[in-house]
C-alpha positions as a Python dict, from the first residue, in 0.01 Angstrom:
ca = {
    (1, 'M'): (0, 0, 0),
    (2, 'L'): (-29, 276, 271),
    (3, 'P'): (-29, 115, 664),
    (4, 'Q'): (-272, 109, 838),
    (5, 'F'): (-242, 182, 1218),
    (6, 'Q'): (-464, 28, 1490),
    (7, 'G'): (-570, 249, 1755),
    (8, 'T'): (-730, 522, 1582),
    (9, 'T'): (-958, 669, 1285),
    (10, 'I'): (-918, 1031, 1184),
    (11, 'L'): (-1158, 1134, 864),
    (12, 'A'): (-1182, 1488, 693),
    (13, 'V'): (-1444, 1625, 526),
    (14, 'R'): (-1474, 1969, 264),
    (15, 'H'): (-1878, 2001, 225),
    (16, 'N'): (-2113, 2287, 228),
    (17, 'G'): (-1873, 2580, 317),
    (18, 'Q'): (-1730, 2380, 579),
    (19, 'V'): (-1376, 2152, 641),
    (20, 'A'): (-1394, 1941, 957),
    (21, 'V'): (-1167, 1718, 1088),
    (22, 'C'): (-1272, 1390, 1338),
    (23, 'G'): (-1050, 1180, 1533),
    (24, 'D'): (-1201, 897, 1773),
    (25, 'G'): (-1056, 868, 2144),
    (26, 'Q'): (-914, 499, 2181),
    (27, 'V'): (-595, 421, 2198),
    (28, 'S'): (-492, 76, 2217),
    (29, 'L'): (-217, -146, 2280),
    (30, 'Q'): (-298, -495, 2079),
    (31, 'N'): (-648, -615, 2206),
    (32, 'V'): (-616, -403, 2544),
    (33, 'V'): (-789, -22, 2530),
    (34, 'L'): (-553, 148, 2710),
    (35, 'K'): (-730, 517, 2700),
    (36, 'T'): (-1089, 628, 2551),
    (37, 'K'): (-1062, 987, 2538),
    (38, 'A'): (-726, 1129, 2382),
    (39, 'K'): (-729, 1412, 2138),
    (40, 'K'): (-571, 1365, 1834),
    (41, 'V'): (-690, 1634, 1662),
    (42, 'R'): (-556, 2010, 1686),
    (43, 'R'): (-574, 2313, 1582),
    (44, 'L'): (-239, 2432, 1483),
    (45, 'Y'): (-109, 2797, 1373),
    (46, 'N'): (-343, 3018, 1505),
    (47, 'D'): (-620, 2837, 1466),
    (48, 'K'): (-640, 2816, 1063),
    (49, 'I'): (-507, 2492, 1050),
    (50, 'I'): (-658, 2117, 1135),
    (51, 'C'): (-452, 1819, 1230),
    (52, 'G'): (-510, 1441, 1263),
    (53, 'V'): (-252, 1219, 1326),
    (54, 'A'): (-279, 833, 1351),
    (55, 'G'): (5, 590, 1473),
    (56, 'S'): (186, 500, 1786),
    (57, 'T'): (158, 781, 2013),
    (58, 'A'): (435, 919, 2103),
    (59, 'D'): (597, 909, 1696),
    (60, 'A'): (219, 1068, 1572),
    (61, 'F'): (267, 1414, 1850),
    (62, 'S'): (649, 1377, 1777),
    (63, 'I'): (579, 1419, 1393),
    (64, 'M'): (274, 1649, 1460),
    (65, 'E'): (563, 1906, 1670),
    (66, 'H'): (779, 1881, 1370),
    (67, 'F'): (497, 2002, 1128),
    (68, 'E'): (413, 2261, 1378),
    (69, 'K'): (726, 2401, 1328),
    (70, 'R'): (755, 2367, 974),
    (71, 'L'): (433, 2588, 959),
    (72, 'T'): (596, 2885, 1175),
    (73, 'E'): (892, 2825, 928),
    (74, 'Y'): (701, 2899, 630),
    (75, 'S'): (457, 3139, 758),
    (76, 'G'): (147, 2917, 771),
    (77, 'N'): (178, 2822, 426),
    (78, 'L'): (8, 2490, 462),
    (79, 'I'): (143, 2327, 64),
    (80, 'R'): (527, 2401, 195),
    (81, 'A'): (449, 2301, 525),
    (82, 'A'): (334, 1962, 412),
    (83, 'V'): (588, 1907, 116),
    (84, 'E'): (892, 2010, 321),
    (85, 'L'): (758, 1786, 641),
    (86, 'A'): (732, 1467, 419),
    (87, 'K'): (1085, 1548, 256),
    (88, 'S'): (1249, 1588, 577),
    (89, 'W'): (1044, 1262, 759),
    (90, 'R'): (1153, 1057, 449),
    (91, 'T'): (1535, 1156, 465),
    (92, 'D'): (1596, 1196, 821),
    (93, 'K'): (1723, 945, 1005),
    (94, 'I'): (1543, 954, 1284),
    (95, 'L'): (1191, 1086, 1126),
    (96, 'R'): (1211, 804, 892),
    (97, 'R'): (1140, 564, 1210),
    (98, 'L'): (826, 716, 1315),
    (99, 'E'): (522, 499, 1255),
    (100, 'A'): (256, 754, 1166),
    (101, 'M'): (23, 925, 928),
    (102, 'M'): (-99, 1259, 924),
    (103, 'I'): (-386, 1423, 792),
    (104, 'T'): (-384, 1846, 743),
    (105, 'C'): (-621, 2099, 643),
    (106, 'D'): (-697, 2462, 600),
    (107, 'A'): (-955, 2676, 421),
    (108, 'K'): (-854, 2534, 94),
    (109, 'H'): (-605, 2244, 93),
    (110, 'M'): (-601, 1886, 231),
    (111, 'F'): (-358, 1607, 267),
    (112, 'L'): (-278, 1277, 319),
    (113, 'I'): (115, 1295, 460),
    (114, 'S'): (325, 1007, 497),
    (115, 'G'): (684, 921, 631),
    (116, 'N'): (675, 736, 254),
    (117, 'G'): (698, 1136, 140),
    (118, 'D'): (316, 1103, 14),
    (119, 'V'): (154, 1467, 59),
    (120, 'V'): (-148, 1361, -136),
    (121, 'E'): (-430, 1574, -166),
    (122, 'P'): (-834, 1402, -246),
    (123, 'D'): (-1001, 1419, -535),
    (124, 'D'): (-1317, 1376, -359),
    (125, 'N'): (-1249, 1613, -61),
    (126, 'L'): (-1226, 1311, 177),
    (127, 'L'): (-983, 1158, 348),
    (128, 'A'): (-918, 900, 618),
    (129, 'I'): (-667, 744, 805),
    (130, 'G'): (-603, 460, 1065),
    (131, 'S'): (-756, 133, 1100),
    (132, 'G'): (-1134, 282, 1112),
    (133, 'G'): (-1044, 489, 816),
    (134, 'F'): (-1182, 253, 566),
    (135, 'Y'): (-1524, 253, 703),
    (136, 'A'): (-1525, 588, 838),
    (137, 'L'): (-1396, 701, 411),
    (138, 'A'): (-1731, 524, 315),
    (139, 'A'): (-1999, 636, 517),
    (140, 'A'): (-1914, 971, 454),
    (141, 'K'): (-1922, 903, 78),
    (142, 'A'): (-2264, 809, 154),
    (143, 'M'): (-2355, 1100, 324),
    (144, 'V'): (-2227, 1339, 57),
    (145, 'K'): (-2414, 1158, -192),
    (146, 'F'): (-2727, 1152, -54),
    (147, 'G'): (-2711, 1441, 297),
    (148, 'K'): (-2702, 1729, 74),
    (149, 'D'): (-2819, 1945, 386),
    (150, 'L'): (-2543, 1816, 608),
    (151, 'S'): (-2256, 2072, 660),
    (152, 'A'): (-1872, 1883, 730),
    (153, 'G'): (-1879, 1854, 1081),
    (154, 'E'): (-2186, 1649, 1100),
    (155, 'I'): (-2097, 1439, 830),
    (156, 'A'): (-1769, 1362, 964),
    (157, 'S'): (-1887, 1309, 1320),
    (158, 'E'): (-2141, 1064, 1216),
    (159, 'A'): (-1898, 849, 977),
    (160, 'L'): (-1644, 816, 1307),
    (161, 'K'): (-1951, 703, 1481),
    (162, 'I'): (-2071, 439, 1190),
    (163, 'A'): (-1699, 322, 1179),
    (164, 'S'): (-1661, 301, 1594),
    (165, 'G'): (-1988, 45, 1539),
    (166, 'I'): (-1764, -144, 1311),
    (167, 'C'): (-1368, -164, 1425),
    (168, 'L'): (-1276, -267, 1734),
    (169, 'Y'): (-978, -15, 1738),
    (170, 'T'): (-1195, 254, 1713),
    (171, 'N'): (-1427, 419, 1992),
    (172, 'D'): (-1737, 720, 2003),
    (173, 'N'): (-1536, 1010, 2186),
    (174, 'L'): (-1461, 1172, 1933),
    (175, 'T'): (-1253, 1542, 1891),
    (176, 'L'): (-1459, 1762, 1617),
    (177, 'E'): (-1267, 2075, 1486),
    (178, 'T'): (-1419, 2257, 1177),
    (179, 'L'): (-1323, 2580, 979),
    (180, 'E'): (-1557, 2803, 750),
    (181, 'I'): (-1435, 2807, 401),
    (182, 'V'): (-1519, 3211, 311),
    (183, 'T'): (-1543, 3260, -43),
    (184, 'P'): (-1429, 3595, -206),
}
């Protein structure tokens, strides 16, 4: 079972020619809100890749920094960078102590990456992590099924708003990043 970290919800959606990653802004320490407008979703590698992280703040941003180095090393090849990050995250004696999870995507692929060595691409173009991840995922599944006209960005932000109404560790100060999927 993948660990669920309190204080974050990240959701990725691929739908109707768009991929979106949305994250809330709450940072919590036990039952206290420390920050309400944190940015846990960022664009990387010339704005071609979107990454969202959940976990302890320093660990999450540290692993994002390592991922960004892998992207540069592999010229933006998301699959290769994700696999190499997962391998080093699991085996490196410093990195393996980091308590975080990551969702990353480009116009073609979407992955959940963990310190256990997991690199998981979903079957249904939806991924979620964090304390409100299952709530956001359930809401997104329903919107994909019944909201055929909605964009990925609309689904992701509405699903996070729903999760923020249920999960104590998720708020509605959202960061949303989207990429258009260009088909040849």
